[in-house]
mmCIF file of the N, C-alpha and C atoms, coordinates in Angstrom:
data_MODEL
# 
_entry.id   MODEL 
# 
loop_
_atom_site.group_PDB 
_atom_site.id 
_atom_site.type_symbol 
_atom_site.label_atom_id 
_atom_site.label_alt_id 
_atom_site.label_comp_id 
_atom_site.label_asym_id 
_atom_site.label_entity_id 
_atom_site.label_seq_id 
_atom_site.pdbx_PDB_ins_code 
_atom_site.Cartn_x 
_atom_site.Cartn_y 
_atom_site.Cartn_z 
_atom_site.occupancy 
_atom_site.B_iso_or_equiv 
_atom_site.pdbx_formal_charge 
_atom_site.auth_seq_id 
_atom_site.auth_comp_id 
_atom_site.auth_asym_id 
_atom_site.auth_atom_id 
_atom_site.pdbx_PDB_model_num 
ATOM 1   N N  . GLU A 1 1  ? 10.850  -1.010  -4.952  1.00 0.00 ? 1  GLU A N  1 
ATOM 2   C CA . GLU A 1 1  ? 11.316  -2.360  -5.217  1.00 0.00 ? 1  GLU A CA 1 
ATOM 3   C C  . GLU A 1 1  ? 10.883  -3.308  -4.103  1.00 0.00 ? 1  GLU A C  1 
ATOM 4   N N  . LEU A 1 2  ? 10.999  -2.856  -2.865  1.00 0.00 ? 2  LEU A N  1 
ATOM 5   C CA . LEU A 1 2  ? 10.548  -3.679  -1.744  1.00 0.00 ? 2  LEU A CA 1 
ATOM 6   C C  . LEU A 1 2  ? 9.058   -3.968  -1.846  1.00 0.00 ? 2  LEU A C  1 
ATOM 7   N N  . TYR A 1 3  ? 8.317   -2.961  -2.242  1.00 0.00 ? 3  TYR A N  1 
ATOM 8   C CA . TYR A 1 3  ? 6.867   -3.107  -2.402  1.00 0.00 ? 3  TYR A CA 1 
ATOM 9   C C  . TYR A 1 3  ? 6.564   -4.147  -3.483  1.00 0.00 ? 3  TYR A C  1 
ATOM 10  N N  . ARG A 1 4  ? 7.273   -4.045  -4.596  1.00 0.00 ? 4  ARG A N  1 
ATOM 11  C CA . ARG A 1 4  ? 7.050   -4.996  -5.689  1.00 0.00 ? 4  ARG A CA 1 
ATOM 12  C C  . ARG A 1 4  ? 7.417   -6.414  -5.258  1.00 0.00 ? 4  ARG A C  1 
ATOM 13  N N  . GLN A 1 5  ? 8.529   -6.565  -4.542  1.00 0.00 ? 5  GLN A N  1 
ATOM 14  C CA . GLN A 1 5  ? 8.930   -7.891  -4.086  1.00 0.00 ? 5  GLN A CA 1 
ATOM 15  C C  . GLN A 1 5  ? 7.908   -8.472  -3.115  1.00 0.00 ? 5  GLN A C  1 
ATOM 16  N N  . ALA A 1 6  ? 7.383   -7.614  -2.254  1.00 0.00 ? 6  ALA A N  1 
ATOM 17  C CA . ALA A 1 6  ? 6.414   -8.079  -1.257  1.00 0.00 ? 6  ALA A CA 1 
ATOM 18  C C  . ALA A 1 6  ? 5.145   -8.608  -1.912  1.00 0.00 ? 6  ALA A C  1 
ATOM 19  N N  . PHE A 1 7  ? 4.755   -8.010  -3.030  1.00 0.00 ? 7  PHE A N  1 
ATOM 20  C CA . PHE A 1 7  ? 3.532   -8.433  -3.696  1.00 0.00 ? 7  PHE A CA 1 
ATOM 21  C C  . PHE A 1 7  ? 3.794   -9.288  -4.934  1.00 0.00 ? 7  PHE A C  1 
ATOM 22  N N  . GLY A 1 8  ? 5.048   -9.678  -5.160  1.00 0.00 ? 8  GLY A N  1 
ATOM 23  C CA . GLY A 1 8  ? 5.372   -10.590 -6.247  1.00 0.00 ? 8  GLY A CA 1 
ATOM 24  C C  . GLY A 1 8  ? 5.242   -9.992  -7.633  1.00 0.00 ? 8  GLY A C  1 
ATOM 25  N N  . ILE A 1 9  ? 5.501   -8.709  -7.774  1.00 0.00 ? 9  ILE A N  1 
ATOM 26  C CA . ILE A 1 9  ? 5.389   -8.048  -9.078  1.00 0.00 ? 9  ILE A CA 1 
ATOM 27  C C  . ILE A 1 9  ? 6.802   -7.688  -9.531  1.00 0.00 ? 9  ILE A C  1 
ATOM 28  N N  . PHE A 1 10 ? 7.268   -8.299  -10.601 1.00 0.00 ? 10 PHE A N  1 
ATOM 29  C CA . PHE A 1 10 ? 8.658   -8.087  -10.993 1.00 0.00 ? 10 PHE A CA 1 
ATOM 30  C C  . PHE A 1 10 ? 8.835   -7.484  -12.375 1.00 0.00 ? 10 PHE A C  1 
ATOM 31  N N  . SER A 1 11 ? 7.998   -7.818  -13.312 1.00 0.00 ? 11 SER A N  1 
ATOM 32  C CA . SER A 1 11 ? 8.281   -7.418  -14.687 1.00 0.00 ? 11 SER A CA 1 
ATOM 33  C C  . SER A 1 11 ? 7.210   -6.514  -15.284 1.00 0.00 ? 11 SER A C  1 
ATOM 34  N N  . HIS A 1 12 ? 6.634   -5.652  -14.496 1.00 0.00 ? 12 HIS A N  1 
ATOM 35  C CA . HIS A 1 12 ? 5.599   -4.760  -14.994 1.00 0.00 ? 12 HIS A CA 1 
ATOM 36  C C  . HIS A 1 12 ? 6.171   -3.362  -15.210 1.00 0.00 ? 12 HIS A C  1 
ATOM 37  N N  . THR A 1 13 ? 5.531   -2.627  -16.085 1.00 0.00 ? 13 THR A N  1 
ATOM 38  C CA . THR A 1 13 ? 5.943   -1.251  -16.312 1.00 0.00 ? 13 THR A CA 1 
ATOM 39  C C  . THR A 1 13 ? 5.471   -0.374  -15.155 1.00 0.00 ? 13 THR A C  1 
ATOM 40  N N  . ASN A 1 14 ? 5.990   0.823   -15.099 1.00 0.00 ? 14 ASN A N  1 
ATOM 41  C CA . ASN A 1 14 ? 5.614   1.756   -14.038 1.00 0.00 ? 14 ASN A CA 1 
ATOM 42  C C  . ASN A 1 14 ? 4.121   2.073   -14.092 1.00 0.00 ? 14 ASN A C  1 
ATOM 43  N N  . THR A 1 15 ? 3.561   2.212   -15.284 1.00 0.00 ? 15 THR A N  1 
ATOM 44  C CA . THR A 1 15 ? 2.127   2.488   -15.438 1.00 0.00 ? 15 THR A CA 1 
ATOM 45  C C  . THR A 1 15 ? 1.299   1.335   -14.880 1.00 0.00 ? 15 THR A C  1 
ATOM 46  N N  . GLN A 1 16 ? 1.727   0.110   -15.145 1.00 0.00 ? 16 GLN A N  1 
ATOM 47  C CA . GLN A 1 16 ? 1.003   -1.049  -14.629 1.00 0.00 ? 16 GLN A CA 1 
ATOM 48  C C  . GLN A 1 16 ? 1.071   -1.096  -13.111 1.00 0.00 ? 16 GLN A C  1 
ATOM 49  N N  . LEU A 1 17 ? 2.210   -0.715  -12.551 1.00 0.00 ? 17 LEU A N  1 
ATOM 50  C CA . LEU A 1 17 ? 2.340   -0.689  -11.090 1.00 0.00 ? 17 LEU A CA 1 
ATOM 51  C C  . LEU A 1 17 ? 1.423   0.350   -10.474 1.00 0.00 ? 17 LEU A C  1 
ATOM 52  N N  . ILE A 1 18 ? 1.313   1.509   -11.113 1.00 0.00 ? 18 ILE A N  1 
ATOM 53  C CA . ILE A 1 18 ? 0.419   2.553   -10.610 1.00 0.00 ? 18 ILE A CA 1 
ATOM 54  C C  . ILE A 1 18 ? -1.029  2.067   -10.671 1.00 0.00 ? 18 ILE A C  1 
ATOM 55  N N  . MET A 1 19 ? -1.385  1.385   -11.751 1.00 0.00 ? 19 MET A N  1 
ATOM 56  C CA . MET A 1 19 ? -2.736  0.845   -11.877 1.00 0.00 ? 19 MET A CA 1 
ATOM 57  C C  . MET A 1 19 ? -2.989  -0.205  -10.794 1.00 0.00 ? 19 MET A C  1 
ATOM 58  N N  . PHE A 1 20 ? -1.989  -1.063  -10.529 1.00 0.00 ? 20 PHE A N  1 
ATOM 59  C CA . PHE A 1 20 ? -2.125  -2.084  -9.497  1.00 0.00 ? 20 PHE A CA 1 
ATOM 60  C C  . PHE A 1 20 ? -2.282  -1.428  -8.130  1.00 0.00 ? 20 PHE A C  1 
ATOM 61  N N  . ASP A 1 21 ? -1.466  -0.418  -7.846  1.00 0.00 ? 21 ASP A N  1 
ATOM 62  C CA . ASP A 1 21 ? -1.561  0.307   -6.572  1.00 0.00 ? 21 ASP A CA 1 
ATOM 63  C C  . ASP A 1 21 ? -2.952  0.900   -6.393  1.00 0.00 ? 21 ASP A C  1 
ATOM 64  N N  . THR A 1 22 ? -3.484  1.506   -7.445  1.00 0.00 ? 22 THR A N  1 
ATOM 65  C CA . THR A 1 22 ? -4.805  2.125   -7.385  1.00 0.00 ? 22 THR A CA 1 
ATOM 66  C C  . THR A 1 22 ? -5.879  1.070   -7.124  1.00 0.00 ? 22 THR A C  1 
ATOM 67  N N  . LEU A 1 23 ? -5.802  -0.043  -7.828  1.00 0.00 ? 23 LEU A N  1 
ATOM 68  C CA . LEU A 1 23 ? -6.775  -1.125  -7.643  1.00 0.00 ? 23 LEU A CA 1 
ATOM 69  C C  . LEU A 1 23 ? -6.680  -1.693  -6.236  1.00 0.00 ? 23 LEU A C  1 
ATOM 70  N N  . LEU A 1 24 ? -5.474  -1.846  -5.725  1.00 0.00 ? 24 LEU A N  1 
ATOM 71  C CA . LEU A 1 24 ? -5.294  -2.368  -4.375  1.00 0.00 ? 24 LEU A CA 1 
ATOM 72  C C  . LEU A 1 24 ? -5.898  -1.426  -3.342  1.00 0.00 ? 24 LEU A C  1 
ATOM 73  N N  . VAL A 1 25 ? -5.685  -0.131  -3.507  1.00 0.00 ? 25 VAL A N  1 
ATOM 74  C CA . VAL A 1 25 ? -6.232  0.852   -2.565  1.00 0.00 ? 25 VAL A CA 1 
ATOM 75  C C  . VAL A 1 25 ? -7.758  0.826   -2.601  1.00 0.00 ? 25 VAL A C  1 
ATOM 76  N N  . ILE A 1 26 ? -8.328  0.786   -3.789  1.00 0.00 ? 26 ILE A N  1 
ATOM 77  C CA . ILE A 1 26 ? -9.788  0.756   -3.918  1.00 0.00 ? 26 ILE A CA 1 
ATOM 78  C C  . ILE A 1 26 ? -10.356 -0.502  -3.269  1.00 0.00 ? 26 ILE A C  1 
ATOM 79  N N  . THR A 1 27 ? -9.715  -1.633  -3.489  1.00 0.00 ? 27 THR A N  1 
ATOM 80  C CA . THR A 1 27 ? -10.177 -2.901  -2.931  1.00 0.00 ? 27 THR A CA 1 
ATOM 81  C C  . THR A 1 27 ? -10.102 -2.897  -1.412  1.00 0.00 ? 27 THR A C  1 
ATOM 82  N N  . VAL A 1 28 ? -8.975  -2.450  -0.869  1.00 0.00 ? 28 VAL A N  1 
ATOM 83  C CA . VAL A 1 28 ? -8.811  -2.409  0.583   1.00 0.00 ? 28 VAL A CA 1 
ATOM 84  C C  . VAL A 1 28 ? -9.811  -1.431  1.201   1.00 0.00 ? 28 VAL A C  1 
ATOM 85  N N  . ASP A 1 29 ? -9.977  -0.281  0.596   1.00 0.00 ? 29 ASP A N  1 
ATOM 86  C CA . ASP A 1 29 ? -10.938 0.699   1.121   1.00 0.00 ? 29 ASP A CA 1 
ATOM 87  C C  . ASP A 1 29 ? -12.364 0.146   1.117   1.00 0.00 ? 29 ASP A C  1 
ATOM 88  N N  . GLU A 1 30 ? -12.721 -0.581  0.080   1.00 0.00 ? 30 GLU A N  1 
ATOM 89  C CA . GLU A 1 30 ? -14.055 -1.173  0.008   1.00 0.00 ? 30 GLU A CA 1 
ATOM 90  C C  . GLU A 1 30 ? -14.223 -2.253  1.079   1.00 0.00 ? 30 GLU A C  1 
ATOM 91  N N  . LEU A 1 31 ? -13.201 -3.049  1.282   1.00 0.00 ? 31 LEU A N  1 
ATOM 92  C CA . LEU A 1 31 ? -13.240 -4.065  2.328   1.00 0.00 ? 31 LEU A CA 1 
ATOM 93  C C  . LEU A 1 31 ? -13.409 -3.424  3.707   1.00 0.00 ? 31 LEU A C  1 
ATOM 94  N N  . ILE A 1 32 ? -12.643 -2.371  3.952   1.00 0.00 ? 32 ILE A N  1 
ATOM 95  C CA . ILE A 1 32 ? -12.747 -1.659  5.230   1.00 0.00 ? 32 ILE A CA 1 
ATOM 96  C C  . ILE A 1 32 ? -14.147 -1.068  5.396   1.00 0.00 ? 32 ILE A C  1 
ATOM 97  N N  . ARG A 1 33 ? -14.697 -0.541  4.316   1.00 0.00 ? 33 ARG A N  1 
ATOM 98  C CA . ARG A 1 33 ? -16.045 0.036   4.390   1.00 0.00 ? 33 ARG A CA 1 
ATOM 99  C C  . ARG A 1 33 ? -17.063 -1.019  4.807   1.00 0.00 ? 33 ARG A C  1 
ATOM 100 N N  . HIS A 1 34 ? -16.976 -2.203  4.222   1.00 0.00 ? 34 HIS A N  1 
ATOM 101 C CA . HIS A 1 34 ? -17.914 -3.273  4.556   1.00 0.00 ? 34 HIS A CA 1 
ATOM 102 C C  . HIS A 1 34 ? -17.748 -3.738  6.002   1.00 0.00 ? 34 HIS A C  1 
ATOM 103 N N  . VAL A 1 35 ? -16.511 -3.859  6.443   1.00 0.00 ? 35 VAL A N  1 
ATOM 104 C CA . VAL A 1 35 ? -16.274 -4.269  7.827   1.00 0.00 ? 35 VAL A CA 1 
ATOM 105 C C  . VAL A 1 35 ? -16.811 -3.213  8.782   1.00 0.00 ? 35 VAL A C  1 
ATOM 106 N N  . THR A 1 36 ? -16.596 -1.940  8.454   1.00 0.00 ? 36 THR A N  1 
ATOM 107 C CA . THR A 1 36 ? -17.027 -0.845  9.322   1.00 0.00 ? 36 THR A CA 1 
ATOM 108 C C  . THR A 1 36 ? -18.542 -0.806  9.482   1.00 0.00 ? 36 THR A C  1 
ATOM 109 N N  . ILE A 1 37 ? -19.263 -1.169  8.442   1.00 0.00 ? 37 ILE A N  1 
ATOM 110 C CA . ILE A 1 37 ? -20.728 -1.198  8.523   1.00 0.00 ? 37 ILE A CA 1 
ATOM 111 C C  . ILE A 1 37 ? -21.180 -2.192  9.586   1.00 0.00 ? 37 ILE A C  1 
ATOM 112 N N  . ASP A 1 38 ? -20.552 -3.366  9.633   1.00 0.00 ? 38 ASP A N  1 
ATOM 113 C CA . ASP A 1 38 ? -20.941 -4.399  10.590  1.00 0.00 ? 38 ASP A CA 1 
ATOM 114 C C  . ASP A 1 38 ? -20.327 -4.194  11.973  1.00 0.00 ? 38 ASP A C  1 
ATOM 115 N N  . GLN A 1 39 ? -19.047 -3.796  12.000  1.00 0.00 ? 39 GLN A N  1 
ATOM 116 C CA . GLN A 1 39 ? -18.329 -3.668  13.278  1.00 0.00 ? 39 GLN A CA 1 
ATOM 117 C C  . GLN A 1 39 ? -17.475 -2.402  13.229  1.00 0.00 ? 39 GLN A C  1 
ATOM 118 N N  . GLN A 1 40 ? -18.003 -1.322  13.761  1.00 0.00 ? 40 GLN A N  1 
ATOM 119 C CA . GLN A 1 40 ? -17.362 -0.022  13.645  1.00 0.00 ? 40 GLN A CA 1 
ATOM 120 C C  . GLN A 1 40 ? -15.949 -0.013  14.233  1.00 0.00 ? 40 GLN A C  1 
ATOM 121 N N  . GLU A 1 41 ? -15.765 -0.602  15.392  1.00 0.00 ? 41 GLU A N  1 
ATOM 122 C CA . GLU A 1 41 ? -14.450 -0.578  16.038  1.00 0.00 ? 41 GLU A CA 1 
ATOM 123 C C  . GLU A 1 41 ? -13.408 -1.305  15.193  1.00 0.00 ? 41 GLU A C  1 
ATOM 124 N N  . ARG A 1 42 ? -13.798 -2.450  14.651  1.00 0.00 ? 42 ARG A N  1 
ATOM 125 C CA . ARG A 1 42 ? -12.872 -3.215  13.811  1.00 0.00 ? 42 ARG A CA 1 
ATOM 126 C C  . ARG A 1 42 ? -12.543 -2.448  12.536  1.00 0.00 ? 42 ARG A C  1 
ATOM 127 N N  . GLY A 1 43 ? -13.519 -1.785  11.956  1.00 0.00 ? 43 GLY A N  1 
ATOM 128 C CA . GLY A 1 43 ? -13.277 -0.983  10.765  1.00 0.00 ? 43 GLY A CA 1 
ATOM 129 C C  . GLY A 1 43 ? -12.318 0.163   11.035  1.00 0.00 ? 43 GLY A C  1 
ATOM 130 N N  . LEU A 1 44 ? -12.493 0.834   12.177  1.00 0.00 ? 44 LEU A N  1 
ATOM 131 C CA . LEU A 1 44 ? -11.585 1.922   12.539  1.00 0.00 ? 44 LEU A CA 1 
ATOM 132 C C  . LEU A 1 44 ? -10.165 1.410   12.751  1.00 0.00 ? 44 LEU A C  1 
ATOM 133 N N  . LEU A 1 45 ? -10.045 0.229   13.349  1.00 0.00 ? 45 LEU A N  1 
ATOM 134 C CA . LEU A 1 45 ? -8.726  -0.371  13.533  1.00 0.00 ? 45 LEU A CA 1 
ATOM 135 C C  . LEU A 1 45 ? -8.077  -0.695  12.187  1.00 0.00 ? 45 LEU A C  1 
ATOM 136 N N  . LEU A 1 46 ? -8.855  -1.235  11.264  1.00 0.00 ? 46 LEU A N  1 
ATOM 137 C CA . LEU A 1 46 ? -8.333  -1.529  9.926   1.00 0.00 ? 46 LEU A CA 1 
ATOM 138 C C  . LEU A 1 46 ? -7.883  -0.253  9.207   1.00 0.00 ? 46 LEU A C  1 
ATOM 139 N N  . MET A 1 47 ? -8.622  0.842   9.394   1.00 0.00 ? 47 MET A N  1 
ATOM 140 C CA . MET A 1 47 ? -8.203  2.113   8.788   1.00 0.00 ? 47 MET A CA 1 
ATOM 141 C C  . MET A 1 47 ? -6.869  2.575   9.362   1.00 0.00 ? 47 MET A C  1 
ATOM 142 N N  . ARG A 1 48 ? -6.690  2.423   10.664  1.00 0.00 ? 48 ARG A N  1 
ATOM 143 C CA . ARG A 1 48 ? -5.417  2.797   11.287  1.00 0.00 ? 48 ARG A CA 1 
ATOM 144 C C  . ARG A 1 48 ? -4.275  1.945   10.759  1.00 0.00 ? 48 ARG A C  1 
ATOM 145 N N  . VAL A 1 49 ? -4.527  0.631   10.610  1.00 0.00 ? 49 VAL A N  1 
ATOM 146 C CA . VAL A 1 49 ? -3.502  -0.277  10.071  1.00 0.00 ? 49 VAL A CA 1 
ATOM 147 C C  . VAL A 1 49 ? -3.155  0.118   8.645   1.00 0.00 ? 49 VAL A C  1 
ATOM 148 N N  . ARG A 1 50 ? -4.183  0.414   7.838   1.00 0.00 ? 50 ARG A N  1 
ATOM 149 C CA . ARG A 1 50 ? -3.956  0.831   6.448   1.00 0.00 ? 50 ARG A CA 1 
ATOM 150 C C  . ARG A 1 50 ? -3.117  2.102   6.386   1.00 0.00 ? 50 ARG A C  1 
ATOM 151 N N  . ASP A 1 51 ? -3.452  3.076   7.222   1.00 0.00 ? 51 ASP A N  1 
ATOM 152 C CA . ASP A 1 51 ? -2.722  4.337   7.227   1.00 0.00 ? 51 ASP A CA 1 
ATOM 153 C C  . ASP A 1 51 ? -1.269  4.146   7.668   1.00 0.00 ? 51 ASP A C  1 
ATOM 154 N N  . GLU A 1 52 ? -1.045  3.340   8.697   1.00 0.00 ? 52 GLU A N  1 
ATOM 155 C CA . GLU A 1 52 ? 0.320   3.074   9.162   1.00 0.00 ? 52 GLU A CA 1 
ATOM 156 C C  . GLU A 1 52 ? 1.122   2.334   8.103   1.00 0.00 ? 52 GLU A C  1 
ATOM 157 N N  . LEU A 1 53 ? 0.486   1.400   7.411   1.00 0.00 ? 53 LEU A N  1 
ATOM 158 C CA . LEU A 1 53 ? 1.171   0.681   6.343   1.00 0.00 ? 53 LEU A CA 1 
ATOM 159 C C  . LEU A 1 53 ? 1.585   1.638   5.229   1.00 0.00 ? 53 LEU A C  1 
ATOM 160 N N  . GLY A 1 54 ? 0.700   2.568   4.883   1.00 0.00 ? 54 GLY A N  1 
ATOM 161 C CA . GLY A 1 54 ? 1.040   3.562   3.857   1.00 0.00 ? 54 GLY A CA 1 
ATOM 162 C C  . GLY A 1 54 ? 2.224   4.415   4.264   1.00 0.00 ? 54 GLY A C  1 
ATOM 163 N N  . ILE A 1 55 ? 2.262   4.831   5.520   1.00 0.00 ? 55 ILE A N  1 
ATOM 164 C CA . ILE A 1 55 ? 3.386   5.636   6.020   1.00 0.00 ? 55 ILE A CA 1 
ATOM 165 C C  . ILE A 1 55 ? 4.670   4.820   5.972   1.00 0.00 ? 55 ILE A C  1 
ATOM 166 N N  . THR A 1 56 ? 4.592   3.558   6.387   1.00 0.00 ? 56 THR A N  1 
ATOM 167 C CA . THR A 1 56 ? 5.774   2.694   6.382   1.00 0.00 ? 56 THR A CA 1 
ATOM 168 C C  . THR A 1 56 ? 6.280   2.467   4.961   1.00 0.00 ? 56 THR A C  1 
ATOM 169 N N  . LEU A 1 57 ? 5.374   2.193   4.038   1.00 0.00 ? 57 LEU A N  1 
ATOM 170 C CA . LEU A 1 57 ? 5.788   1.982   2.644   1.00 0.00 ? 57 LEU A CA 1 
ATOM 171 C C  . LEU A 1 57 ? 6.411   3.240   2.049   1.00 0.00 ? 57 LEU A C  1 
ATOM 172 N N  . ASP A 1 58 ? 5.857   4.398   2.355   1.00 0.00 ? 58 ASP A N  1 
ATOM 173 C CA . ASP A 1 58 ? 6.445   5.653   1.883   1.00 0.00 ? 58 ASP A CA 1 
ATOM 174 C C  . ASP A 1 58 ? 7.846   5.844   2.439   1.00 0.00 ? 58 ASP A C  1 
ATOM 175 N N  . ALA A 1 59 ? 8.046   5.491   3.698   1.00 0.00 ? 59 ALA A N  1 
ATOM 176 C CA . ALA A 1 59 ? 9.370   5.614   4.309   1.00 0.00 ? 59 ALA A CA 1 
ATOM 177 C C  . ALA A 1 59 ? 10.358  4.676   3.625   1.00 0.00 ? 59 ALA A C  1 
ATOM 178 N N  . TYR A 1 60 ? 9.942   3.437   3.346   1.00 0.00 ? 60 TYR A N  1 
ATOM 179 C CA . TYR A 1 60 ? 10.823  2.497   2.650   1.00 0.00 ? 60 TYR A CA 1 
ATOM 180 C C  . TYR A 1 60 ? 11.145  2.986   1.239   1.00 0.00 ? 60 TYR A C  1 
ATOM 181 N N  . ARG A 1 61 ? 10.150  3.543   0.555   1.00 0.00 ? 61 ARG A N  1 
ATOM 182 C CA . ARG A 1 61 ? 10.409  4.069   -0.795  1.00 0.00 ? 61 ARG A CA 1 
ATOM 183 C C  . ARG A 1 61 ? 11.421  5.207   -0.742  1.00 0.00 ? 61 ARG A C  1 
ATOM 184 N N  . THR A 1 62 ? 11.255  6.092   0.235   1.00 0.00 ? 62 THR A N  1 
ATOM 185 C CA . THR A 1 62 ? 12.185  7.209   0.388   1.00 0.00 ? 62 THR A CA 1 
ATOM 186 C C  . THR A 1 62 ? 13.593  6.709   0.671   1.00 0.00 ? 62 THR A C  1 
ATOM 187 N N  . LEU A 1 63 ? 13.730  5.764   1.575   1.00 0.00 ? 63 LEU A N  1 
ATOM 188 C CA . LEU A 1 63 ? 15.044  5.194   1.886   1.00 0.00 ? 63 LEU A CA 1 
ATOM 189 C C  . LEU A 1 63 ? 15.654  4.522   0.661   1.00 0.00 ? 63 LEU A C  1 
ATOM 190 N N  . TYR A 1 64 ? 14.846  3.783   -0.052  1.00 0.00 ? 64 TYR A N  1 
ATOM 191 C CA . TYR A 1 64 ? 15.336  3.096   -1.247  1.00 0.00 ? 64 TYR A CA 1 
ATOM 192 C C  . TYR A 1 64 ? 15.788  4.103   -2.302  1.00 0.00 ? 64 TYR A C  1 
ATOM 193 N N  . ASP A 1 65 ? 14.978  5.124   -2.545  1.00 0.00 ? 65 ASP A N  1 
ATOM 194 C CA . ASP A 1 65 ? 15.340  6.135   -3.543  1.00 0.00 ? 65 ASP A CA 1 
ATOM 195 C C  . ASP A 1 65 ? 16.586  6.906   -3.138  1.00 0.00 ? 65 ASP A C  1 
ATOM 196 N N  . SER A 1 66 ? 16.714  7.250   -1.865  1.00 0.00 ? 66 SER A N  1 
ATOM 197 C CA . SER A 1 66 ? 17.880  8.021   -1.426  1.00 0.00 ? 66 SER A CA 1 
ATOM 198 C C  . SER A 1 66 ? 19.145  7.181   -1.488  1.00 0.00 ? 66 SER A C  1 
ATOM 199 N N  . ARG A 1 67 ? 19.036  5.887   -1.309  1.00 0.00 ? 67 ARG A N  1 
ATOM 200 C CA . ARG A 1 67 ? 20.196  5.007   -1.402  1.00 0.00 ? 67 ARG A CA 1 
ATOM 201 C C  . ARG A 1 67 ? 20.773  5.041   -2.815  1.00 0.00 ? 67 ARG A C  1 
ATOM 202 N N  . TRP A 1 68 ? 19.914  4.987   -3.817  1.00 0.00 ? 68 TRP A N  1 
ATOM 203 C CA . TRP A 1 68 ? 20.390  4.943   -5.188  1.00 0.00 ? 68 TRP A CA 1 
ATOM 204 C C  . TRP A 1 68 ? 20.862  6.307   -5.671  1.00 0.00 ? 68 TRP A C  1 
ATOM 205 N N  . CYS A 1 69 ? 20.377  7.370   -5.090  1.00 0.00 ? 69 CYS A N  1 
ATOM 206 C CA . CYS A 1 69 ? 20.817  8.704   -5.495  1.00 0.00 ? 69 CYS A CA 1 
ATOM 207 C C  . CYS A 1 69 ? 22.253  8.986   -5.080  1.00 0.00 ? 69 CYS A C  1 
ATOM 208 N N  . LYS A 1 70 ? 22.724  8.351   -4.019  1.00 0.00 ? 70 LYS A N  1 
ATOM 209 C CA . LYS A 1 70 ? 24.065  8.600   -3.512  1.00 0.00 ? 70 LYS A CA 1 
ATOM 210 C C  . LYS A 1 70 ? 25.147  7.844   -4.255  1.00 0.00 ? 70 LYS A C  1 
ATOM 211 N N  . ILE A 1 71 ? 24.773  6.872   -5.061  1.00 0.00 ? 71 ILE A N  1 
ATOM 212 C CA . ILE A 1 71 ? 25.766  6.059   -5.779  1.00 0.00 ? 71 ILE A CA 1 
ATOM 213 C C  . ILE A 1 71 ? 26.330  6.828   -6.950  1.00 0.00 ? 71 ILE A C  1 
# 
């Protein structure tokens, strides 16, 4: 839910969200690839940021899911 709010997606089905997530990952990875070709250090930094963001989002999803399971 936090992820959807952050990206302004409110009324889509779960399948549409998975498709959006996949498209976003492909787009970001392609952008990082292009940056890395021109500036290797900057590309590596972007990969680290992407990986940390993924870990953070997974942690928020876990916290959100565990909150609703206890109710």
